[in-house]
C-alpha positions, 0 to 999 in steps of 0.5 A: 341201665344195663343188665349184668350177666352172672358169670359165676360158677356154682359147684356143689359136691354132695356124696361124691357127686359134683354138680356144676352150673352157671355160666362157664360150668366146668368143662370136660377139660377142667375136670380132666385137669383137676383129675390129672392134678390129683393123680400127680400128687401120688407117688411114682411106682416104687418098682420101675418095671411095674406100674403103680397106682399113679401110672394105672390111674393116668392110663385109666384117665386117658382111656376114658377121655379117648372113649368115643362111645361115652357122652361128655357127661358120662366121661365127666362122671367117670373122670370124677371117679378116677379122681376119687380113686386118686384121693383114696390112693393118698390114704388107702388104709382109712376105712372111709376111703375104702368105702369111697373107693368101693363106690367109685369102682362100682360106678366105673364098672356101671359106666362101662357096662353100657358100652359095646364089648369091643369098646376100647375103655371096656378092654382097658378097664378089664385090665386096669380096674383089678390092678387098681383095686389090688393096689388100693386094697379094695375087695 
């Protein structure tokens, strides 16, 4: 009799935190794809000369993925927050979405706080986060 290896994935989502374990736990590429899919569900900017929430979140996702000073775990956490902001973008007026969005922004700001000030992501976030907050009606 041969031993069988459990290759199932276990994903638990509690309070906006994703815990993946087991063989083939979600990789950064899996998370990145999920984030991109969520962002792509948003509408394009109504003004062609001004980026909308979809474009800003895509830019933020790219900056996170390219940041060499972030560990893969930190990138995954930051990308999860971008996904959360994309979900807020679907219905920004809803009060629970507002609370969720504020939390995601705090986590992103905390993530970049530990980076060197010259890090590309710090520069990108200083421009992108206020614009995203404004479009999502976040304080």
